[in-house]
N, C-alpha and C positions, 0 to 999 in steps of 0.2 A: 606806657606805649602799648597800643592795641596789638594783641597777638592774633595771627591768622590761624586760629584753631577753634574747634568746637568741643566743649566739655560735656560729656554725657555721664550721668550717674545712673547706674543700674540698681533700681530699688529692690530687686530680687536678692541681690548680694551685698549691696552697699558699696560696691567698687565704683571708682571713677575712672573714666577714660578720656584722654585728650587726643582728638583727631585733627590732622592738618586740613585746612580749607584752602583750596586752589580754584580760582575762577568761580568763586561762590558755590563750589561743590565739594563734597567729600568723596573719597575713593570707597566704593562699596566694599572692597575687600578689607578695609580697615574695621568694618563692623564685625568681622569674623573673630576678632580678639575678645568680643563681648560674650562671655560664656557663664553658665551657672556652675559648671564643673568642668574638669579637664576632658571628660568624655564627650562633651557637647561638640556639635559641628560648628557652632558659632552663629551669631545673629545674621539673618538675611533681611533685605528690604522687600516688601510685597507691593508690586505696582502693576496691576492688570492693565494692559493696553499701553504701558510705558508712558503714563501721563506726566510723570515727573522724574524720568530717568534719562540721563545723557549717556549714550553708548559710544560716543565718538567726539573727537575734537575736529572741527571743520573750519575751513576758510572760504567756503564757496558761497553760501547764502545766509544772509542775516535777516531775521524777522523780529520786529517789535510789535506784537499783537495789540498791545494797549494803545499804541500811537498810530497803528495802521501803516507801518513801514516795511517795505520789502526791497532788499538790495542784492544784486549779484556782484560778488567780488568788490563790494563797496559802492557800486554805482546804483543810484535810485532807479527803480523799475520804470518810473515815469519818464526819465531821461532816455533810457534805452528804448522804450516803446516809441518815443517821439523821434529820436535822432538816429537810431541804429537799424540794422536788419538782422534777420535770424542767424545767418551764417557768421556775422561779426560777433553776435552775442554768444554763439556756440563756441567760437574761438576763445572769447573772454572766459567763458565758464570752464573750458577745458584747461586753459593755460594760465589763467590768473590775471592777464593783462590784455588790453585792447591791442589788436594788431596794427602794425604800420601797413602802408599800401602793398609793399612787397610780400609781407607775411600773409595779408588777406588774400591777395591774388593767388598765391600758391595754395593756400588752404581751400579757397573756393574752387579752384581748378581740380584739386584732388577729390573733393566731394562730388563735383559734377561728373567726373569721369570714373566713378565707381558705382553709378546708379543702376547698372544692368545686373540682373540676377541670372544664375545658371538656368539653362532651358529645362533642366529637371525640376526646378522649382515650379514651373508652370504645370508640369505633369502632377506634381504633388498637390497643387491647388485644385486641379481638375478632379481629383479623387474625392473632394468634399461634396456633400449634397448641394443641390442648387440653392437651398435655403439656409445653408450654414451661416452662423453668426460671423460677421467680419472679424471680430476680435478673437474668436476662437481660432480662425484661420491664421490671423496675424501671429498669435502666440506660438502656434504649431510650426509655422515657417521660420520664425526667428530661432526656435530651438533646433530646427533641422539644419540651419546654417552651420552649426558646429561640426556637422559631418562633412560639409563641403570645404571647410578650412581647418584641417586637423592641427595646423601650426598654431591655432588660437590657444592651445593648451600651454604654450610657452609664455605664460602671463608675466614673467619677470624679465623677458627679453623686450626692451623698450621698442625696438624696431618692429617686431612681430605684433606687439600690443597696439602700436599706433596704426598698423594696417587694419586691425579689427575695428578700431574706433572709427576710422574713416569709412570702412565698409558699412558698418551699422548705420551711421548717420546718413550715408548716401543711399542705402538700400531700403530703409524703412518706408519712405514715401512710395517706392515702387511696390513693396509688399502690400501696403495699405491700399494703393490704387488697384492692384490686381484683385484683392479681396472684394473691393467695391464692384469692379466690373464682373467678377464671378457671380456676385449676388444678384446682379441685374441681367445675367445671361448674355453679356457683351464680350466681344473679343478683347484680349489684353492689348494695351497700347504701350509700346516701348518708350523709354525715356528720350527726351530731347535735350541733349547736353548743352545746347545753345541758349536755353532758357534759364531763368533764375530758379532757385530752389523751390519756391512756392509756385512759380509759373509753370515749371515742369510738372509739379504735382497736379495742378489743374489740367494740364495737357493730358496726363495719363488717366485722369478721371473722365474728362469730357469729350475728348477728340472723337469724331465720327468719320466723316468722309473728306474732311478738309485736307488739302495738300500740306498746308502748314497751319498749325493751331496758334492763335494769338491770344494769350490770356488777358482777361480784363484787368488793367493795372490796379483798379480800386480793389477788386477781390483778391488779387495777388498780394497787395499791401495789407489788406485786412487779415489774411492768413499769416503774413509775416508777423503782425502785431500779436495775433492770437498765439502763435508759436513762441514768440518771445516771452509772453506772460506765463507760459506753461513749461519753461525750460527746467526749472528746479524749484523746490519749495521745502527745503530743509529735510528733516528726517521723518517724512510721511510714510504711510504704509508701504507703498511701492518701493521707495528708496531704501527703507529699512530692510525690505526683502532682498533687494539687490545686494546690500552689504552682507546680510546673513548668508545668502547663498555664496557670494563671492568670498566670504571668509574661509570657505573650504578649499579655496584655490582652484575652483572650476573655471572653465572658459567663460568669456563675457556673454556669448550667445545663450548659454544655458542659464546663467544668472539673470540675464535680461528677460528671458522667457518667463522666469518666475516673477520678476518685478511686474511684467505686463499682466500676468495672471492676477496679481494683487490689484492692479489697476482695473481689471475687468469687473470687480465687485461693485454693486450699486452704491455702497457707502463711500466709494473712492472715485473711480473714473466714470461711474454711471450717474453721478449726482446731477449733472446738467440735464440728463434725460428725465430725471424725476421732476425737475423744474418745469420742463416743457410739458410733461403730462399734467402737472398741476394747472398750468395756464390753460391748457386745452379743456380741462375739467371745469374751470371757472367760466370759460366760454365767451364772456362779454364783460366790458368795463362795468356795466350796471350791477353785475353780480359780485363785484369785489367786496363791498361793505359786508354783505352777508357771509362771504367766505372768511373775512377777517374775524367776524364775530364767532364763527365756528371754530377758528383757531384758538381764540381766547377761551372758549368753553371746552377746549381739548377734544373737540369733535372732528377737527380737520388737521392735517399736517401742513406746516408752512415750509416749503422746500426752497433752498437757495438763500436762506437767511441764517446768519450765525455761522461760526467757524470754530473749530477746535483750538486754533491759535489766535485768530483775530478777535479782539474785544472792541473793535472799532470798525469803520467802513473798510472793507477789503480794497486796497489800492488798485488791484487788478480790475475789480468791478467798476471803479470810477473811470478807468481808461476805456473799458469796453462800452460803458454807457455813452461816453462821448463819441465812440467810434461807430455806434449803431447806425446813426443817420447817414454816415458816409457809405456804409454798406448798402443801405436802402436806396441810395442814388443809383446804384448799379443793378439792384434787384427790385422787385415789387416790395412795398412796405409790408412787413410782417404784422398782421393785426394783433398778434400776441404782444407786441411791444407796448401798445397802448394799455393793455391789461397789466403788464409788468410795471409800467410807470405809475399807474394808479395804485397798484398794490404797494409799491415802494413808498409813494407819497403818504399813504395812510399809515403804513407801518412806522415810518420815521417820525411821524407826528404823535403817535400813540405811546403813552407812558408804558403800557404793557410790554411793548417790544423794546423801547429804549432802555428801560430798567434791566432787561434781560440781555442787553448787548446784541440784539438781533438785527444786524445790519446786512445789507446784500453782500453776497460773496461772488467770486468769479463765475460760479456756475449759473448765477441768476441771469446773466446776459449772454454767456457764450452759446448756450443752446439755441436761443432765439436767433442769433447771428448765423450759426451753422445751418439752421433750418432755412433761413432766408436765402442762404447760398445754395440750397438744394440738396444738402446732405440728409440722408435718412437717419433716424434716431440711432439705429444700430451702429452707425459709423462714429458716433460721438467718442466712445472710449479709444477708438483707433486714432482719431485726430488728436487726442490727448497724448497718446503713446509716442507719436512721431517726435514732437519737440522734447518730451521728457526723456527720450533716449539720450540726449546730450547730458542732462543732469545725472541720470543713472551712471553713465560712463565716467563722468567727472568724479562722482562719489566713489565709484569702484576703484579708480586709479588712486584716489586719496587713501582709500582703505589699504591698498597694496603697499603704499609707501609709508604707512604708519607703523612704526616698530612696536607700538603698544598693543596693536590689534592681535587678537587670537581668533581661532575658530569659535563662532557663536555657540554658546551652550548655556542657556538660561537655567536657573535652578527652579525647584518646585517646593511647595509645602505639602507634604504627603499627609492625607487625611483618611487613607484607606485602612483596611483590616490589619491587625498585628499578625504575627506568625500563627498559622493554624495547620493542622495535619490534614492530608488528603484523605477523603472518604470514598471508598469503592462505590461504584454505581448501585450495586444491589443493597447498599446500606444507607442510601440517601433518602 
C-alpha cells in the first residue's frame, strides 16, 4: 500500500527522515528536525519570490496554468464573464456561493448606498499636487479611511467586519473617480445610487453639465467584464501583501493600502501600461516583423506575453480579445488593436515563442480597451485595484478564519559577518 510520506536521507549524517505528505505538500516545519547536531537550528527551504511555497490553504480561486484554467469558487471564468455581473461575482467571491434574488438585491442595495465618502476625503485629495499619480492618491485615501472608521479594528466582530467590506467595495470607485477628476482639474462628481456599479463609476468619471448622466450600456458592460476578470488571481504579489499585513490583525483599510501599493509596481498592476507603451513604440503593423526579430535577438522586450502561472493562453486574454470589437462599436477603433493582433498572430505561429510558452496574458488586451474607453495610462493600476478589492477582502477574511495562520515572519539565510569587536573611530 502506498504511503503518503516523503523519505529524506541526509547524506551529511546518514540519518533518514519520513515526512507526511498532505495535498502534495510537506509542512515546512517538518524540515526543522533535519539537523547535523543538536545545536543546529534545523533545515530551512530557500525560495526567493515564493515560486514554490504555499503559504495558505484557500477555497477562493483555482488556477491550472498548464491548461489555461481560472475558476472563482469552482465557476469557470468564461461562464462568469458571459452570464454574470460584477456585483454577483463579488458576492460569490466573498461568500462562496452565488446569491439568490433576495440575497443579491440586498447585497447590491448595500453596496450602492455606501458609495459616498466623507467630505474631508475631498479636502485630503485637494492637498495633492495637480499632477499627482492617481494610484498614489488611491493608496493614500484608502489608508486614511481607517481613521474615519475606528471600529474597523474590531476585525473579529463579524458585523463590524462586514461593514468595512461593504464600505470598501462601495467606495473604491468613488475614490478612483475622484483621483481621475483631480488629475484633470475637474470638479468631483458625487455618486448616483440609481445607476449600476459600473454605470455609476462612468458617471463619476465623465459627467459634466448633464442633468442626468446616462452611461453607454456597451462601455458599462465592458467594465463589468473587465472587473470580473480582475477580481482575484490566487496568491499574487498584492494578495500575498494583503495577507501578510492582515496577519498582524490590523484593520482592512491599512492592509488594503499595502496591497494596492504592491499593485502599483510595474511588474504587477502596471503591466498593461508596459504593453501599451510597447505597441505605441511599434507604431504600425508593418513594423511588427522587425520588432519580433528584435525580441528573438534579445534586443527588444515583448510585453503582455507569458505569465508566472500560465503556461498556456491566459483565459482572461481570450475573453478580452473577443470583447474588444464590442467596445470599439461604442468608441473609435483603437489602431493599436491591429498592431496587437498582428503581433499575436506572428508570435503564436513562431516556434521561438511557442516553445517558451509565451502566450498573450490579460494585460495584452486590457490596456488597449482601457485606452479606447478614454482612460489615461496612469489610471490603469487604479482600474485594476477596484475589482481586486473584492479578492483582497475575501482572502483577508479567509486568513482571519484560518486557525493555522500566524503573523507572517519569513526566515532568512544569514551570510553576513561573524561576531567582531567594535573599533573606536580614531583606530579605524
